[in-house]
N, C-alpha and C positions, 0 to 999 in steps of 0.2 A: 438408299448404297450408293457409293462413290459410283460415278461412271466410270469401265475402263477405258483409257482411252493407249493411243498407236505411239508407243516409246520411242520418238526421235524428236532425240535432239537438236537442236539450233540453234549460235549464238542468240541472245537475247536482240540487240539491233536487225538482225536479218530477220527474227520473227516476227519482229515489230511492221518492217517493211514489206515483208510478205502477208503481213496478216492487212496492212492498208491494199495491197494489190488484191488480194482475196475479197475486202470489203467494195471494192471499188470495180470488180467486175459484176459484168451482168448475170455473171454464170454462178454466185456469191448460193443463191435460193437450191441451186441444184446440187450443192455441195454438203447443205446442212444435214449434219445427222441426223438419222429417221427416229433412234431411239433416246429422243429428251423425254426427261421424266416430267412424270406431275406436280402441277408447282399446291398440289393440293396441301403441301406442307406449310405453303409460303399463303394461301390465301387465306386458309384455315391454323393461322399462327397460334401456336400453343406453347410458346417457351418452358423449360423447366425451370420452376418458381419454389425455390426452398421452405421448407416450414421456418418461418421465424415464431419466438415467442417472444411479449412485449406485458411489460407493468403494468400496470390498472391506469398511470396517469403516461403510457404511451414511448416508455423506454427499453430500447432492443434487449434484452436481455440474454438470445440464442438463436443461431441460425443454423438448420441442420440443412442438409446438401452437401453434392459435390461443388453445385453452381453457388456465387452469392450473383441472383438477380431478382430486378422489378420490374415489372414493365408499367411504361407509361403511356398512355397517347399522345399522338404529335400534338395534339391541339394543347396538351399540356406541358409539350417539354417547351423552354425558352426560348425567344426565339436568336437570341444572343448564340445559348447553347448550339442550335442548328445550325446560325450564322457562321460560328467558329470551326464547326465541322466541316461545312461546304467550303469555307474558304484554303483550306489544307487539305483536304483528301479531293473535291469534286466540284468545282466553281463552279460551273456549267450544266449542272445536275440538272436543272429545271427546264435546259434548253435542246441538248441530246436528245437523241431517241433510245438509248441504252451502252452506245458506244461513240468516246467522242476523240470524234478525229484531230481533232486540233490537238489534243492530250496524245496521242499515240504518234504524232509527227514531234510534237515538242520533246517526247520523253526519249524518238529514234535518234534525234539529233544530239542529245546530251549524250547518249553512247556514244556518238560517232566522235565529237568534239571532245568528249571529259568532262563535259561540263555538269554541272549539279546531278547526282542520278537522283530522276525521281521516276513515279510511275505511272502507268497510263490508264489503271484500271479505275474503269468511274463506282460510284457506289452500288450501281445494278450490278455489274461484273463481279464486287466483292460479295453481294449477298448472292449471286449463282454459283460463288465460288465455297463461300460457305456453306452454305444450304445440303450442294449434291456432286460439286469435286473435290479429286484430291489434292495434294498441294504440290506434285510434281511439275518444274517447269518445265513442259513441252507443247510443243506447238498445236497437235491436235487436242491438248487439255486448254488451251487459249483458245485457240478454235471453239471448242462445244461452249465454253464461259460466253465466248460474244452469242452464240446462238441462243444459248438461255438468256441472255439478257435482252434480247431485242426479243422473247419470250414474256418475260416479267413485265418487260415494258408494252406490251401488248392488254395481259392480263390484270394487270395491276396499276390503279394511279401513283403518280410522284410520290404522293405524302403519303402512299403503304410502304412504299420502298423504302421511305427512310424511315419511317416508323418502326419495319421491321428491324432494319439494318440499327439504330443506333438502341434500340433492345436488345440486341443481337449482337453487337461485337464486344469481342475479350479486349478487357481494359486494362490486364494484370490483374496480380493478387486474390484471385478467382475469379474478379468482378468483370461480368457480363452487363453489357449496357451502363450507357450515363447514368441512369439512375441511381444504381448499385455502389457505381461507380465515385460517384459525387457523397455517398454516407461514405465508402469504404477511408478514401482519401481524406475527404473532409469533415468527416461528420454532419451532414446537413442533406437538405432534400436538394434536389435538382432544378427544384423552382426560385432556392435563393445564392445559389454561386455567383458569384461575381465575375465581371469580364475576365480579369489574369484566370482563375478557375477556369472556367469555362473555354481557354486559350488552352490551360495545361491539359485538360479531358480532353481538347480536342488530338491534340499532337498524339494519346498514346494508341491508335490504331497500328502505325506502324511498327512499331515493335514494342508493343505493353508490357513484357519480360524486364525487358532492359533496361528504356527508360521511363518506367513509372515512377513518382518521386518517392516512394517507398525505397526501391532497389538500390536510385540513381538521380539524389536529389537535382545532380549537376547537369545531366544530359536533359532531365525530363525541362529545365529550368531553359534550354537553351531551345529546345524544341519548342515550346510554348510563345518563345522571344519568336520563332519565325512564325509562330499561329498571329501571333498580333501582328506583326509585319503584312500578312497576308489580309487583314478584315482592313487595315488602316490601308491600303491601295486598295482594297472592294468597294472601302466605303462604308464597310459595316460600320465603324468606330471613327468620333472625331480625333483629330491629333492628340486633345487636352485627354481624351478617355484612352490613349494608347500611350501618353507619358504615366498618368495613374498608374494604368495595371503594367506597364514595367515595373512602376517602384513597389507595388504591395506585396508588402512578405505576407507569401501566403506558409500557412500554419497546416502542416500533414498530421493523421495522424500516426500512431505508431501501429507496426504491425500487430492486427487484432483488435485495434484498440473501435473499431466500427460497432463493437455489439459490448455493453457492458456484462464486463465477467465477475463482478461479484455477486452471480447469483445463476450458477451454474448447476449449481443441487437442484434447485428449485426449475431449472430449464431442461434438464435431464431427466425430471418423472414426467415434468409436459411431453416431452419426448417419447419417455412409454408409452403413453397413455395414449398420444394422437397415432403410435405403431400399430398399437394394438387394432384398432377400428382401421387403417386405410393401407397396411403394413405400406409395400414399397413407395406406393404413391404421397407419404409422407414427405418424401422427400422432392415431389416433383409438383405436385400439386397447387403450392401456391396456398397453404393454409396457414394462416394469421391465429397466432393464440394471445387471444386478453388474460394474462390474470391476476389474480387481486392481491399480486406483492404494491404497497407502496414504494418508489424508487427510494426516497428520503429515508425510512424506517431501514431497507435493504442494506444501503450503503451504510446506514450508522450501526446494523448489526455483523456485516463482515467488518467493520472497523474492529468493532469491541471484542469479536472474536481474534482477529487476529493480533493485536496489541495485548490482549490479557493472556493468550496462550505464550505470546512471547515473554511476556514479563514471569510467565511461569516456568518456564524452559533457563530463561536467564536464571531464576535462581536456582536451579539445580546442575549449575554446570555445565560447560563444556566437555563433550561425549569423544571426539575425534576428529578428523576429517573423513567426509562422505566416501570418498573413495582413494585407491593411488596407482599411478599410471607410472612406468619406467620412461624417462625423459632421453627420445634417441639424442644423440650428438649431432646428427645433421639438422640444421637448422631448419629445412623444408621439410622435412620430416616429422621435426618437432612439432611444427606447426600443425599440419596438417592432423596428427594424433592429437593435440588439443583441442583444436576444432571439432574434430568425432568426439570426444570424450565429454565438453562441456554439452552437448547436442544432444548427448544420455541425461544431462543435470539439468535442465532447463529452468530460467527464473523464478521467483514464483514472486511475485510483484515484484517490494524492490528488495529482496533477498535474491542476491546477484550468485552464482558459481563461479568458480575461476581455479585454475590451475595454478598452483607455488613451482615456480622456476629456481627461487632464490628464498631461505629461511636462516635467519638468528634472532636470540633473542629479544634481541631490537627494531628487527627489522626483518616485514616480509615483501617481497617482490614477486607477483601475481600477475597472471594473462586473463582479461577476460573474454566473454562470448565474443565476436568479432574484431579481436586482434588487440586491443586497447591492454595497455600496460598501467598497470596501479602501483603503490606500494602503501605499504602501512607501515605507521610505528606509534611509539608513544600510548598514548589512551586507546586508539584502536587493536593494541595489544592486549592491554591488560587482561580481558576479560576469559582468552585463551593461553592465557600464559603456562598454563601447567602444557600445553602441548609443546611447548618451545624451549622448557628445561630442559638440561642438557642428558639431564635421568630420565627423561618422561617416558612414559610404558607406550609401549609397540602402540596401541589402541590408538595411544594419545596426539603420535609425535606429528609436528606438522614439519615436512619436510620437502625437495626437489619433488614435484608428481603427487606431491597432494594435492586433494579437489576438496574444496572447503568454500562454505559463502562468506561474502562482504556483502555490507550494506554502507550507504553512503552520511557519513554525517552529516550534522544540521551544521557543522562549520565548516565542511567542504571536503573534511579530511574522508579516508575511509575507517571503517574497524572489520574484525573478522565477526561471525555469527554463526549461526544454521540452523538448518530446518527443526522445527520442532518435529517430538515425534508424540509426542503425546494429543491424543482426541479429542472433538468438542460439537459444542453445536449451539446455536441458538433458533426457536423457534417463536413469533411470537403471531398471535389471534388477537381480528377483534373478536373479543367476549363476545359480544352480543350476537353475531351472523358466523361465527365459525370461517371467515374468511382470513387465509395467512395473507399477515401484514407486511414478513418476514421471513427467512428460512435459508438459514444455513447449517450444512450440514459435515462443515469439518473444514481444518486449516489451508486447506489448497485441493483441489477438484481434480487437478490432473496431479498430484501426488497421488491422492488414492482417492478412489470415484463409491468409495464407501459410505451413504449416508448417513451418517450418524442420530440427526432429527428423526426419520424414521424409521432406519432399519436397525439401531442398535437398542437392545434389550438391556436393561441394565437396571443395577438395586437401587430403591430409591433414596434406601436411608430412612431419615426422620422425615423427609417429604415425604411419607406418606401420612405422618401422624396427625395430619389435619382431617385427612377423613374415616380414621379410627374416632377421632374427637368429634365430626360429625356424629359420624353414628349414635355414640354415647349420649350427644346432644338431643337425639329424638330419643333417646330411651327417657331424657328427663335429667340428665345432669344440665349445671348450666358453667359459664366461667368462674362463678366463683365457688364453685363446690370444691371441699377443702379434700385432698387426697394428701396420703403418705409418702413421702419424698424418702424411705426408707431402703435397705435393701431389703431381699425379700430373695425366695429360694421355691421355687414350682416342684411336687414333688414327681413322684413317678408315675404316678396315676394322674397327676394336671399332665402331666405332658407325654403321655403313652411311650416314654422314652426314659432316659436317663432324665436325672435331676437336675434343672437349670436354674442358675441364680443371673442373670440379667443384673446388666451395671452401666452405671452413668458413666459417661466418654471421658469425664473428666474425673471422675473419682469423688465429686463431692453431691453431699446428700444434704437436702432443708428440711426434713422434716418434714410438719403441716403447712403445705401453699397451696393454692388453690388451682384450677384447672391449665387457668391465664396462663399462672407465670411459671406452671408447669409445659405448656407450648411454647413459651417465649425463651424459656431456658432448652428446650427440649429435651426435657428430663426422660429418658428412658426407662426407668423403674414407676415412673408415673405413668404411660403408655402402656405399661405392661399390668399394672392395676386395674387401670381402665378396660383394656380387651377381657383379660380375667371374670369383673363382672357383668360386663355385654355378652361375652362370652367370642371366640375366634368367626364360631359360625355365624353367627350375627353379622356382626363385622363383614366377613365373606362373600356375606348377601349383600349387603350396603353397597361394597366396591361397583358394580357394575352399574349404578344408578350415575356415575362419574365416566363411566366410557372404560372403566378397566378391561381386562382380561381375567376375567376369576380362574381359569386355567393356570395363569399363570402368578397364582398368586396365593401362599400357604396357608393351609386353614389348621394354622396352627399359633404360639405365641409368640411366634418370631416376627407374624405377621407383623405387629405394631412397631417392628423396628426397621421395617422396610426390606425384607428382604424375599421378596418376589419381583416380580420383571417389568420394568413399564419402557417407553422409551420418548424422549422429549417430548414429541407429537402429542400423546396421549395426556403424559402429565400434562400439558399445554391446555389440554382439552377439556380436563378434569375440573383443574384449577378458576375454568371458568366459570363453572358452575356457581361459585360462591361469589363468582365476580358481578355475576348477571341477577342474580337473585335466587335462583334454583330450575337454572333450564340445563338443560343437557344440551350442546351445540358438536356438527360433525364439522370437523375442518377439513375446507374445498380449498384449493388453491386455484381451478379452471376457471375465468367469469366467462369468457364468450370465446365462439370456437369459426369463425369464417371462412370462406374459401376465398378466392383473390380477385372475384368478382365485387363482392363483399356480401354474397348470400350464408345468413347466418347456419352455421351449423349444428350450434347446441348453445343455449344459454341459460346457467347456473340459476337455479332456483330455491335459495337455500330458508331451512324454516327458522324462523326468528322468533327469538322469545316470547314477542308478544302473543304464540300463538300455544297455550295451555298446554296443548299438549306432549309437549316437550321439557313438561314439570316434572323433574325425577325427585327434587326436594322440596321439601317444606319452608316456603319464602322464610319462617322465622328460623328454621336451624341454619341456612343461609346466612343469615342476616348476624344471629349469634355466633356464628365459625368466622366469619370474614370480622368481625370485630377482635376477635381475638387474633388472626393473623395480623393484622394493623398493630397489634402490640408490640410482635415479635420485629417488626422494622421500626420501632421505637423506645424500646427499653431490650428487646432481646439478640438475639443472636443473629438477627440479617438490620441492627441498630443504624451500620453503615450505611443505608440505603438511606433514611432520612438525615443521615447528618451528613451527606454528600448534596445530594439532594434537593436538601434545604427545603423540602416540603413535609406535609402529614397529612398524605392523602395516599400513603403507599401500603400493599400487604403481600405479604409473600411467605415461605418458610425456607429456613436450610436444608442443605442432607447432606450427610455424609454416610456412608454406607460401611461395612465391617473392616477393620484393618485401611480405610482413607484409598477406597478402589474407585469411590466416583464421587466426586464433587455435585453438587446440585445448588440452584435456586430458582425459585419458582415464586413468581408472584405476578400482581397484578395494579392497574391504575388506571382510573377513567375507562375506557371500551376494549384496553389494550391489556391482552396477558399477554405474560412470557417467562420462557424457561428457559435457563443457561445449562449445561452438563461439561463436566471436561473429565476425562479419563482414557484408559490406553485400553488399544483393541485388546491385546494381549493379558487379563486383568490383571494389575499389579494396584500395591499402593503408590499413591498419588506422593506422599514422604506421610513422616512422624510428623509434620505442624502443619499438615497441609488439612481443608475440608471446603467446604462447600462453600463456607462461608469467605477463605481467602481465593478461592480458586473459579469458585459459579456467580458468588453475589460481583465480583467487580466489572462482567463480563454485564449483566444485566444491568449496571448502575450505570456502564456507559451506554447502554442503549435507550434503555431510559430515557434518559439525560437528552438525549437527542429528540424521543420520540414525546415526552413532554413540555419540551419544551414552546412556552407562551401557550400553552395551555391551562384555564384558571383551576386552583383544587376541586374533586369531585370528592362527594361522603355523598355515603346511601341515605334513603330515608328506613328506620324504624317501620318494619312493616305492622297491620294490628296484630294484635297478640303477642306483645313484647312489652314489659314493661323495666326499666330502671329500679335496680331496690339495693342497699348496700352499696352501690356504687357499680353496679355491673348488672347485668343482660337477663334476664332468665322470661320461661315463657309464665305469662298470667296466670296458670291454673297451677306452677309449681311454687311457687310466692311463700314459704311457709315463714311467719311474724314479720313480715315483710326484712328479712333480714338475710346474708346467708347463710347456705344449704350446708349441714356438713356432715360428711360420712367417712364413717372409718371402714373401709374396704374387706375388714380382717376383724368377725367371721362374714361369711356373705350373706348368711341370712338376715342383717339386720339392714340389707337394699330392698330389702320386701315391701318395707316402709315408703320404699324412693320406686318402685317402677313398680309393685305391684304385685299380688301372689305368682 
């Protein structure tokens, strides 16, 4: 707790002279306050270090805590940074005993003569003030500060004091300590700062909130130049180094860029897990979490979701301004209201919010956050022309006071756009171990923290069909089995309710086709016929092998059309069983948890496919189903994948739920399984011309293009017990006359030849 001091206000220069007299007095020890606090908080210094979350390749993706802070031992703080600080704050630090008499005299004379204002506080005095005292400028507080400085100097070494100061001092932008500030402002470790950067950091303690390079670049630069001059005068740097540092163009990160913002959903997942274990210590203990995410994959997933969600949104037209305000006539009041309004509509990456101040069908004049004004004309207006028409509907009308979204065009101009309303997710797993490679739970975490990747239970549509077919293959079907793709009516006796006539989405029926072709073309009627053959109960009991929750799947014929509920993560885990040869995996995100001292608190030990205990599907079933999924990406509904990626080692399946409420693509190549999903949180149709192939497959393709870049094609090796016959794969024991097995599923009794009694 801060020490209470007598509120005796004295002019600063008088207080400094009085302080000199007291310190010079032989009776100084007699007036030392008797209630000086214990220095345990210094001798056992434990700074509040936030929770930090990293990718597997050490990219910071999350930081949770009120203070951005690191702890760096004095031996690891670069000499140039220590010299820069001492040059401007306390050049005689290693010479004085806690109070610099010369500094007090110099400051007092500057006060009297009107010279350059300068502080008289040493680093030791600042440590005393920051840890134990209030900020009031009182003589009695200053005296206590001095006495505390003497006590600190008696109990700690100079290096200990400097170490505490350089880790504790506030340097703006929620950054405490020089290591944290180097990361926040320059995106680098403290050991890597240049002389110019070290000088800029050293200038911050004087006024961290108002002269930091984000808040005020001009004043920060002026302060840096003063620090560099002091370093030159003290011999810390040469004239050549001084000149080079002055000329260095320092790149400063924008606010918030010290943390990669492309993995906020994953970082929040980690925070919740850690908080459940450590409660409030989560934000102060200095816990570091290494996730399984791969930064390149995560960035690719983020970009893919953003790009394709925007493409979908643009196809469906302008919905109107985000909000509207009434602009005051008074210029100052108008600007104040605009600033307040735009704070409620923060930027979403490249999508900036703006308030319209003038609008015609040919030009829109708007104000951005920060006060910059922009003009939008020509092509930049075309997409939102419906909102600028003279007879535009009220909900669409762009007028003065409208809050809109804009983005910079490649040629330098501006265009009107909007925040998408549709939800999306992309999950990528290492299909051998279950480790997340990438996870994007939505378009913008700041707009909605709902994680569609793990929390959205949605109908999978045709993306469920491979699991129905895998169950059929386990029963004895083969890819070459011929099924009648013709209209069918299930009776009340079969459905247990009303008669049901399933239909193909495109209304086209091809007659006798193979199971392989039926899956590639996503034939609904064939899927229902197959399910009728193996029974809904058998298929339902088969699904948990892949990690599906049976309670969320129906035990009826609609199961074949994906009327149950799954999450994108669950779907990625399920498809991984086909990718890895029949082993169930358990998705995991946290690889290692350690404290600030490096002690490992947790380390994941995933069950890998080499352990046969994880096998849930016969290797033959997995291989044959995999071969059918590869056909989907070559000649079926997912053919765009092979065409656009230019490779033929892809496998997957599109999915579109009833009325196109959900769009899916689930697929894999090599050791990566990825699932993309698109849909509205308040379920409604994505559009009569939208399918999994149009809304989700493009996301998957964009992601896999980056994921597979530079990797050679990988194809599975046929397991023992399968052979090719008639141009397709079969179980050896089900080969019939070396040809294609043909089944007419009506009547069902004829299946006994195939399945046995």
